[in-house]
Jmol script that loads the backbone (N, CA, C; Angstrom):
load data "model"
ATOM      1  N   MET A   1     -29.714   4.889 -26.049  1.00  0.00           N
ATOM      2  CA  MET A   1     -30.663   4.156 -25.237  1.00  0.00           C
ATOM      3  C   MET A   1     -30.215   2.694 -25.158  1.00  0.00           C
ATOM      4  N   ALA A   2     -30.242   2.157 -23.976  1.00  0.00           N
ATOM      5  CA  ALA A   2     -29.784   0.783 -23.757  1.00  0.00           C
ATOM      6  C   ALA A   2     -30.912  -0.197 -24.040  1.00  0.00           C
ATOM      7  N   THR A   3     -30.527  -1.334 -24.541  1.00  0.00           N
ATOM      8  CA  THR A   3     -31.508  -2.385 -24.794  1.00  0.00           C
ATOM      9  C   THR A   3     -31.848  -3.086 -23.482  1.00  0.00           C
ATOM     10  N   PRO A   4     -32.979  -3.784 -23.444  1.00  0.00           N
ATOM     11  CA  PRO A   4     -33.328  -4.529 -22.220  1.00  0.00           C
ATOM     12  C   PRO A   4     -32.266  -5.563 -21.829  1.00  0.00           C
ATOM     13  N   GLU A   5     -31.619  -6.177 -22.800  1.00  0.00           N
ATOM     14  CA  GLU A   5     -30.573  -7.164 -22.496  1.00  0.00           C
ATOM     15  C   GLU A   5     -29.371  -6.493 -21.844  1.00  0.00           C
ATOM     16  N   GLN A   6     -28.977  -5.330 -22.321  1.00  0.00           N
ATOM     17  CA  GLN A   6     -27.868  -4.595 -21.712  1.00  0.00           C
ATOM     18  C   GLN A   6     -28.207  -4.208 -20.275  1.00  0.00           C
ATOM     19  N   ARG A   7     -29.428  -3.764 -20.066  1.00  0.00           N
ATOM     20  CA  ARG A   7     -29.849  -3.395 -18.714  1.00  0.00           C
ATOM     21  C   ARG A   7     -29.853  -4.606 -17.790  1.00  0.00           C
ATOM     22  N   ARG A   8     -30.281  -5.753 -18.287  1.00  0.00           N
ATOM     23  CA  ARG A   8     -30.298  -6.978 -17.491  1.00  0.00           C
ATOM     24  C   ARG A   8     -28.879  -7.391 -17.098  1.00  0.00           C
ATOM     25  N   ARG A   9     -27.961  -7.365 -18.063  1.00  0.00           N
ATOM     26  CA  ARG A   9     -26.569  -7.707 -17.762  1.00  0.00           C
ATOM     27  C   ARG A   9     -25.948  -6.711 -16.787  1.00  0.00           C
ATOM     28  N   HIS A  10     -26.274  -5.435 -16.963  1.00  0.00           N
ATOM     29  CA  HIS A  10     -25.758  -4.411 -16.065  1.00  0.00           C
ATOM     30  C   HIS A  10     -26.273  -4.643 -14.647  1.00  0.00           C
ATOM     31  N   TRP A  11     -27.552  -4.904 -14.511  1.00  0.00           N
ATOM     32  CA  TRP A  11     -28.126  -5.121 -13.183  1.00  0.00           C
ATOM     33  C   TRP A  11     -27.566  -6.389 -12.550  1.00  0.00           C
ATOM     34  N   ARG A  12     -27.351  -7.446 -13.328  1.00  0.00           N
ATOM     35  CA  ARG A  12     -26.766  -8.685 -12.820  1.00  0.00           C
ATOM     36  C   ARG A  12     -25.353  -8.428 -12.298  1.00  0.00           C
ATOM     37  N   GLY A  13     -24.562  -7.674 -13.044  1.00  0.00           N
ATOM     38  CA  GLY A  13     -23.210  -7.332 -12.598  1.00  0.00           C
ATOM     39  C   GLY A  13     -23.229  -6.461 -11.349  1.00  0.00           C
ATOM     40  N   ASN A  14     -24.172  -5.541 -11.288  1.00  0.00           N
ATOM     41  CA  ASN A  14     -24.299  -4.676 -10.119  1.00  0.00           C
ATOM     42  C   ASN A  14     -24.651  -5.493  -8.881  1.00  0.00           C
ATOM     43  N   ARG A  15     -25.587  -6.422  -9.000  1.00  0.00           N
ATOM     44  CA  ARG A  15     -25.965  -7.262  -7.859  1.00  0.00           C
ATOM     45  C   ARG A  15     -24.815  -8.155  -7.418  1.00  0.00           C
ATOM     46  N   ARG A  16     -24.079  -8.704  -8.357  1.00  0.00           N
ATOM     47  CA  ARG A  16     -22.947  -9.564  -8.028  1.00  0.00           C
ATOM     48  C   ARG A  16     -21.876  -8.778  -7.281  1.00  0.00           C
ATOM     49  N   LEU A  17     -21.555  -7.602  -7.776  1.00  0.00           N
ATOM     50  CA  LEU A  17     -20.552  -6.748  -7.123  1.00  0.00           C
ATOM     51  C   LEU A  17     -21.019  -6.330  -5.730  1.00  0.00           C
ATOM     52  N   THR A  18     -22.273  -5.920  -5.621  1.00  0.00           N
ATOM     53  CA  THR A  18     -22.811  -5.508  -4.330  1.00  0.00           C
ATOM     54  C   THR A  18     -22.791  -6.661  -3.337  1.00  0.00           C
ATOM     55  N   GLY A  19     -23.178  -7.846  -3.779  1.00  0.00           N
ATOM     56  CA  GLY A  19     -23.154  -9.018  -2.903  1.00  0.00           C
ATOM     57  C   GLY A  19     -21.752  -9.345  -2.428  1.00  0.00           C
ATOM     58  N   LEU A  20     -20.783  -9.277  -3.323  1.00  0.00           N
ATOM     59  CA  LEU A  20     -19.390  -9.560  -2.954  1.00  0.00           C
ATOM     60  C   LEU A  20     -18.874  -8.537  -1.938  1.00  0.00           C
ATOM     61  N   LEU A  21     -19.144  -7.259  -2.176  1.00  0.00           N
ATOM     62  CA  LEU A  21     -18.669  -6.227  -1.260  1.00  0.00           C
ATOM     63  C   LEU A  21     -19.395  -6.277   0.079  1.00  0.00           C
ATOM     64  N   LEU A  22     -20.669  -6.668   0.089  1.00  0.00           N
ATOM     65  CA  LEU A  22     -21.376  -6.852   1.355  1.00  0.00           C
ATOM     66  C   LEU A  22     -20.799  -8.024   2.135  1.00  0.00           C
ATOM     67  N   LEU A  23     -20.368  -9.051   1.429  1.00  0.00           N
ATOM     68  CA  LEU A  23     -19.723 -10.184   2.092  1.00  0.00           C
ATOM     69  C   LEU A  23     -18.407  -9.734   2.746  1.00  0.00           C
ATOM     70  N   VAL A  24     -17.620  -8.941   2.036  1.00  0.00           N
ATOM     71  CA  VAL A  24     -16.375  -8.414   2.605  1.00  0.00           C
ATOM     72  C   VAL A  24     -16.689  -7.560   3.824  1.00  0.00           C
ATOM     73  N   TRP A  25     -17.705  -6.695   3.721  1.00  0.00           N
ATOM     74  CA  TRP A  25     -18.100  -5.845   4.837  1.00  0.00           C
ATOM     75  C   TRP A  25     -18.487  -6.691   6.050  1.00  0.00           C
ATOM     76  N   PHE A  26     -19.273  -7.739   5.834  1.00  0.00           N
ATOM     77  CA  PHE A  26     -19.714  -8.588   6.934  1.00  0.00           C
ATOM     78  C   PHE A  26     -18.532  -9.296   7.583  1.00  0.00           C
ATOM     79  N   VAL A  27     -17.644  -9.835   6.783  1.00  0.00           N
ATOM     80  CA  VAL A  27     -16.484 -10.554   7.325  1.00  0.00           C
ATOM     81  C   VAL A  27     -15.616  -9.612   8.156  1.00  0.00           C
ATOM     82  N   VAL A  28     -15.391  -8.406   7.653  1.00  0.00           N
ATOM     83  CA  VAL A  28     -14.563  -7.455   8.392  1.00  0.00           C
ATOM     84  C   VAL A  28     -15.269  -7.025   9.681  1.00  0.00           C
ATOM     85  N   SER A  29     -16.539  -6.688   9.598  1.00  0.00           N
ATOM     86  CA  SER A  29     -17.275  -6.236  10.778  1.00  0.00           C
ATOM     87  C   SER A  29     -17.403  -7.343  11.819  1.00  0.00           C
ATOM     88  N   PHE A  30     -17.806  -8.504  11.380  1.00  0.00           N
ATOM     89  CA  PHE A  30     -17.994  -9.617  12.299  1.00  0.00           C
ATOM     90  C   PHE A  30     -16.655 -10.138  12.813  1.00  0.00           C
ATOM     91  N   GLY A  31     -15.704 -10.259  11.935  1.00  0.00           N
ATOM     92  CA  GLY A  31     -14.392 -10.786  12.317  1.00  0.00           C
ATOM     93  C   GLY A  31     -13.674  -9.894  13.314  1.00  0.00           C
ATOM     94  N   ALA A  32     -13.771  -8.582  13.123  1.00  0.00           N
ATOM     95  CA  ALA A  32     -13.095  -7.666  14.049  1.00  0.00           C
ATOM     96  C   ALA A  32     -13.684  -7.769  15.448  1.00  0.00           C
ATOM     97  N   SER A  33     -14.977  -7.913  15.556  1.00  0.00           N
ATOM     98  CA  SER A  33     -15.569  -7.997  16.893  1.00  0.00           C
ATOM     99  C   SER A  33     -15.466  -9.403  17.484  1.00  0.00           C
ATOM    100  N   TRP A  34     -15.582 -10.414  16.671  1.00  0.00           N
ATOM    101  CA  TRP A  34     -15.564 -11.793  17.168  1.00  0.00           C
ATOM    102  C   TRP A  34     -14.170 -12.211  17.640  1.00  0.00           C
ATOM    103  N   PHE A  35     -13.162 -11.865  16.890  1.00  0.00           N
ATOM    104  CA  PHE A  35     -11.807 -12.310  17.192  1.00  0.00           C
ATOM    105  C   PHE A  35     -10.972 -11.266  17.934  1.00  0.00           C
ATOM    106  N   SER A  36     -11.576 -10.186  18.388  1.00  0.00           N
ATOM    107  CA  SER A  36     -10.777  -9.134  19.021  1.00  0.00           C
ATOM    108  C   SER A  36     -10.135  -9.597  20.330  1.00  0.00           C
ATOM    109  N   ARG A  37     -10.778 -10.491  21.049  1.00  0.00           N
ATOM    110  CA  ARG A  37     -10.173 -10.997  22.290  1.00  0.00           C
ATOM    111  C   ARG A  37      -8.961 -11.887  22.003  1.00  0.00           C
ATOM    112  N   ASP A  38      -8.972 -12.572  20.873  1.00  0.00           N
ATOM    113  CA  ASP A  38      -7.839 -13.422  20.515  1.00  0.00           C
ATOM    114  C   ASP A  38      -6.621 -12.605  20.099  1.00  0.00           C
ATOM    115  N   LEU A  39      -6.856 -11.403  19.642  1.00  0.00           N
ATOM    116  CA  LEU A  39      -5.768 -10.515  19.213  1.00  0.00           C
ATOM    117  C   LEU A  39      -5.326  -9.678  20.405  1.00  0.00           C
ATOM    118  N   ASN A  40      -4.762 -10.329  21.408  1.00  0.00           N
ATOM    119  CA  ASN A  40      -4.495  -9.688  22.680  1.00  0.00           C
ATOM    120  C   ASN A  40      -3.010  -9.366  22.833  1.00  0.00           C
ATOM    121  N   PHE A  41      -2.522  -8.447  22.016  1.00  0.00           N
ATOM    122  CA  PHE A  41      -1.160  -7.948  22.191  1.00  0.00           C
ATOM    123  C   PHE A  41      -1.162  -6.453  21.874  1.00  0.00           C
ATOM    124  N   ASP A  42      -0.169  -5.739  22.384  1.00  0.00           N
ATOM    125  CA  ASP A  42      -0.120  -4.288  22.193  1.00  0.00           C
ATOM    126  C   ASP A  42       0.401  -3.935  20.812  1.00  0.00           C
ATOM    127  N   PHE A  43      -0.205  -2.927  20.232  1.00  0.00           N
ATOM    128  CA  PHE A  43       0.168  -2.418  18.917  1.00  0.00           C
ATOM    129  C   PHE A  43       0.176  -0.901  19.030  1.00  0.00           C
ATOM    130  N   PHE A  44       1.361  -0.293  19.057  1.00  0.00           N
ATOM    131  CA  PHE A  44       1.533   1.145  19.275  1.00  0.00           C
ATOM    132  C   PHE A  44       0.845   1.602  20.563  1.00  0.00           C
ATOM    133  N   GLY A  45       0.926   0.783  21.587  1.00  0.00           N
ATOM    134  CA  GLY A  45       0.384   1.151  22.886  1.00  0.00           C
ATOM    135  C   GLY A  45      -1.082   0.828  23.094  1.00  0.00           C
ATOM    136  N   TRP A  46      -1.759   0.329  22.088  1.00  0.00           N
ATOM    137  CA  TRP A  46      -3.172  -0.024  22.191  1.00  0.00           C
ATOM    138  C   TRP A  46      -3.329  -1.523  21.976  1.00  0.00           C
ATOM    139  N   PRO A  47      -4.354  -2.125  22.553  1.00  0.00           N
ATOM    140  CA  PRO A  47      -4.610  -3.532  22.243  1.00  0.00           C
ATOM    141  C   PRO A  47      -4.893  -3.687  20.746  1.00  0.00           C
ATOM    142  N   PHE A  48      -4.302  -4.693  20.141  1.00  0.00           N
ATOM    143  CA  PHE A  48      -4.419  -4.861  18.689  1.00  0.00           C
ATOM    144  C   PHE A  48      -5.870  -5.049  18.257  1.00  0.00           C
ATOM    145  N   GLY A  49      -6.672  -5.768  19.027  1.00  0.00           N
ATOM    146  CA  GLY A  49      -8.084  -5.960  18.688  1.00  0.00           C
ATOM    147  C   GLY A  49      -8.831  -4.644  18.613  1.00  0.00           C
ATOM    148  N   PHE A  50      -8.540  -3.736  19.548  1.00  0.00           N
ATOM    149  CA  PHE A  50      -9.159  -2.406  19.517  1.00  0.00           C
ATOM    150  C   PHE A  50      -8.721  -1.650  18.272  1.00  0.00           C
ATOM    151  N   TRP A  51      -7.444  -1.712  17.928  1.00  0.00           N
ATOM    152  CA  TRP A  51      -6.936  -0.997  16.757  1.00  0.00           C
ATOM    153  C   TRP A  51      -7.588  -1.502  15.481  1.00  0.00           C
ATOM    154  N   VAL A  52      -7.715  -2.823  15.344  1.00  0.00           N
ATOM    155  CA  VAL A  52      -8.338  -3.384  14.147  1.00  0.00           C
ATOM    156  C   VAL A  52      -9.785  -2.933  14.040  1.00  0.00           C
ATOM    157  N   ALA A  53     -10.508  -2.986  15.154  1.00  0.00           N
ATOM    158  CA  ALA A  53     -11.924  -2.617  15.133  1.00  0.00           C
ATOM    159  C   ALA A  53     -12.114  -1.125  14.860  1.00  0.00           C
ATOM    160  N   SER A  54     -11.258  -0.292  15.416  1.00  0.00           N
ATOM    161  CA  SER A  54     -11.489   1.143  15.280  1.00  0.00           C
ATOM    162  C   SER A  54     -10.815   1.765  14.066  1.00  0.00           C
ATOM    163  N   GLN A  55      -9.671   1.275  13.663  1.00  0.00           N
ATOM    164  CA  GLN A  55      -8.946   1.901  12.561  1.00  0.00           C
ATOM    165  C   GLN A  55      -8.912   1.044  11.302  1.00  0.00           C
ATOM    166  N   GLY A  56      -8.561  -0.209  11.465  1.00  0.00           N
ATOM    167  CA  GLY A  56      -8.424  -1.076  10.296  1.00  0.00           C
ATOM    168  C   GLY A  56      -9.732  -1.289   9.566  1.00  0.00           C
ATOM    169  N   ALA A  57     -10.820  -1.451  10.317  1.00  0.00           N
ATOM    170  CA  ALA A  57     -12.119  -1.664   9.677  1.00  0.00           C
ATOM    171  C   ALA A  57     -12.531  -0.433   8.878  1.00  0.00           C
ATOM    172  N   LEU A  58     -12.258   0.760   9.394  1.00  0.00           N
ATOM    173  CA  LEU A  58     -12.609   1.971   8.660  1.00  0.00           C
ATOM    174  C   LEU A  58     -11.851   2.069   7.341  1.00  0.00           C
ATOM    175  N   LEU A  59     -10.603   1.651   7.359  1.00  0.00           N
ATOM    176  CA  LEU A  59      -9.826   1.660   6.111  1.00  0.00           C
ATOM    177  C   LEU A  59     -10.403   0.670   5.100  1.00  0.00           C
ATOM    178  N   VAL A  60     -10.840  -0.473   5.579  1.00  0.00           N
ATOM    179  CA  VAL A  60     -11.458  -1.456   4.676  1.00  0.00           C
ATOM    180  C   VAL A  60     -12.766  -0.906   4.119  1.00  0.00           C
ATOM    181  N   TYR A  61     -13.562  -0.235   4.946  1.00  0.00           N
ATOM    182  CA  TYR A  61     -14.822   0.348   4.461  1.00  0.00           C
ATOM    183  C   TYR A  61     -14.564   1.406   3.393  1.00  0.00           C
ATOM    184  N   LEU A  62     -13.540   2.208   3.595  1.00  0.00           N
ATOM    185  CA  LEU A  62     -13.182   3.202   2.593  1.00  0.00           C
ATOM    186  C   LEU A  62     -12.744   2.530   1.293  1.00  0.00           C
ATOM    187  N   ALA A  63     -11.992   1.450   1.406  1.00  0.00           N
ATOM    188  CA  ALA A  63     -11.570   0.701   0.220  1.00  0.00           C
ATOM    189  C   ALA A  63     -12.775   0.092  -0.496  1.00  0.00           C
ATOM    190  N   ILE A  64     -13.765  -0.365   0.239  1.00  0.00           N
ATOM    191  CA  ILE A  64     -14.974  -0.932  -0.370  1.00  0.00           C
ATOM    192  C   ILE A  64     -15.675   0.126  -1.218  1.00  0.00           C
ATOM    193  N   VAL A  65     -15.784   1.349  -0.703  1.00  0.00           N
ATOM    194  CA  VAL A  65     -16.421   2.425  -1.454  1.00  0.00           C
ATOM    195  C   VAL A  65     -15.638   2.721  -2.735  1.00  0.00           C
ATOM    196  N   GLY A  66     -14.313   2.777  -2.631  1.00  0.00           N
ATOM    197  CA  GLY A  66     -13.491   3.028  -3.810  1.00  0.00           C
ATOM    198  C   GLY A  66     -13.590   1.926  -4.843  1.00  0.00           C
ATOM    199  N   VAL A  67     -13.566   0.687  -4.396  1.00  0.00           N
ATOM    200  CA  VAL A  67     -13.688  -0.450  -5.321  1.00  0.00           C
ATOM    201  C   VAL A  67     -15.038  -0.418  -6.016  1.00  0.00           C
ATOM    202  N   TYR A  68     -16.090  -0.125  -5.267  1.00  0.00           N
ATOM    203  CA  TYR A  68     -17.429  -0.068  -5.863  1.00  0.00           C
ATOM    204  C   TYR A  68     -17.510   1.016  -6.930  1.00  0.00           C
ATOM    205  N   ALA A  69     -16.972   2.192  -6.646  1.00  0.00           N
ATOM    206  CA  ALA A  69     -17.029   3.295  -7.605  1.00  0.00           C
ATOM    207  C   ALA A  69     -16.269   2.955  -8.885  1.00  0.00           C
ATOM    208  N   ARG A  70     -15.065   2.410  -8.746  1.00  0.00           N
ATOM    209  CA  ARG A  70     -14.281   2.053  -9.942  1.00  0.00           C
ATOM    210  C   ARG A  70     -14.938   0.936 -10.738  1.00  0.00           C
ATOM    211  N   ALA A  71     -15.423  -0.090 -10.025  1.00  0.00           N
ATOM    212  CA  ALA A  71     -16.024  -1.229 -10.721  1.00  0.00           C
ATOM    213  C   ALA A  71     -17.319  -0.826 -11.420  1.00  0.00           C
ATOM    214  N   MET A  72     -18.105   0.037 -10.811  1.00  0.00           N
ATOM    215  CA  MET A  72     -19.350   0.459 -11.457  1.00  0.00           C
ATOM    216  C   MET A  72     -19.070   1.348 -12.662  1.00  0.00           C
ATOM    217  N   ASN A  73     -18.063   2.197 -12.588  1.00  0.00           N
ATOM    218  CA  ASN A  73     -17.691   2.995 -13.765  1.00  0.00           C
ATOM    219  C   ASN A  73     -17.261   2.096 -14.910  1.00  0.00           C
ATOM    220  N   ARG A  74     -16.466   1.077 -14.594  1.00  0.00           N
ATOM    221  CA  ARG A  74     -16.028   0.134 -15.627  1.00  0.00           C
ATOM    222  C   ARG A  74     -17.209  -0.649 -16.187  1.00  0.00           C
ATOM    223  N   LEU A  75     -18.115  -1.099 -15.318  1.00  0.00           N
ATOM    224  CA  LEU A  75     -19.288  -1.844 -15.766  1.00  0.00           C
ATOM    225  C   LEU A  75     -20.186  -0.973 -16.640  1.00  0.00           C
ATOM    226  N   ASP A  76     -20.351   0.282 -16.266  1.00  0.00           N
ATOM    227  CA  ASP A  76     -21.142   1.205 -17.087  1.00  0.00           C
ATOM    228  C   ASP A  76     -20.544   1.356 -18.481  1.00  0.00           C
ATOM    229  N   ARG A  77     -19.208   1.493 -18.537  1.00  0.00           N
ATOM    230  CA  ARG A  77     -18.557   1.646 -19.848  1.00  0.00           C
ATOM    231  C   ARG A  77     -18.695   0.390 -20.694  1.00  0.00           C
ATOM    232  N   THR A  78     -18.512  -0.778 -20.091  1.00  0.00           N
ATOM    233  CA  THR A  78     -18.562  -2.009 -20.880  1.00  0.00           C
ATOM    234  C   THR A  78     -19.974  -2.338 -21.365  1.00  0.00           C
ATOM    235  N   GLN A  79     -20.980  -1.898 -20.632  1.00  0.00           N
ATOM    236  CA  GLN A  79     -22.360  -2.153 -21.049  1.00  0.00           C
ATOM    237  C   GLN A  79     -22.931  -1.020 -21.895  1.00  0.00           C
ATOM    238  N   GLY A  80     -22.145   0.028 -22.119  1.00  0.00           N
ATOM    239  CA  GLY A  80     -22.603   1.152 -22.935  1.00  0.00           C
ATOM    240  C   GLY A  80     -23.616   2.032 -22.220  1.00  0.00           C
ATOM    241  N   LEU A  81     -23.547   2.086 -20.909  1.00  0.00           N
ATOM    242  CA  LEU A  81     -24.507   2.865 -20.137  1.00  0.00           C
ATOM    243  C   LEU A  81     -23.863   4.058 -19.429  1.00  0.00           C
ATOM    244  N   ASP A  82     -22.606   4.372 -19.776  1.00  0.00           N
ATOM    245  CA  ASP A  82     -21.955   5.496 -19.106  1.00  0.00           C
ATOM    246  C   ASP A  82     -22.534   6.810 -19.642  1.00  0.00           C
ATOM    247  N   GLU A  83     -22.493   7.829 -18.797  1.00  0.00           N
ATOM    248  CA  GLU A  83     -23.059   9.127 -19.163  1.00  0.00           C
ATOM    249  C   GLU A  83     -22.048  10.028 -19.857  1.00  0.00           C
ATOM    250  N   GLY A  84     -20.807   9.636 -19.842  1.00  0.00           N
ATOM    251  CA  GLY A  84     -19.773  10.451 -20.466  1.00  0.00           C
ATOM    252  C   GLY A  84     -19.337  11.588 -19.576  1.00  0.00           C
ATOM    253  N   GLU A  85     -18.338  12.298 -20.000  1.00  0.00           N
ATOM    254  CA  GLU A  85     -17.797  13.402 -19.195  1.00  0.00           C
ATOM    255  C   GLU A  85     -18.340  14.711 -19.677  1.00  0.00           C
TER     256      GLU A  85
END
end "model"
wireframe off; spacefill off
backbone 0.3
color backbone group
């Protein structure tokens, strides 16, 4: 059973990680749409802005999910809140 202090530290780390990853998500989502007109050159036959918005952003979103899963597993272990295998 975790102590209240361990739970507080765990929740603080979870909020910090979530906030950071939401910031990355916002920058990628907003940046891809805002700057897509400036990225006006062909990339494998498609406009580069379209490629970034449709393919590159999805790869970043997938990376965000992976980073969150690994970081939360590590945070659970360090705070003694992991469920074990």
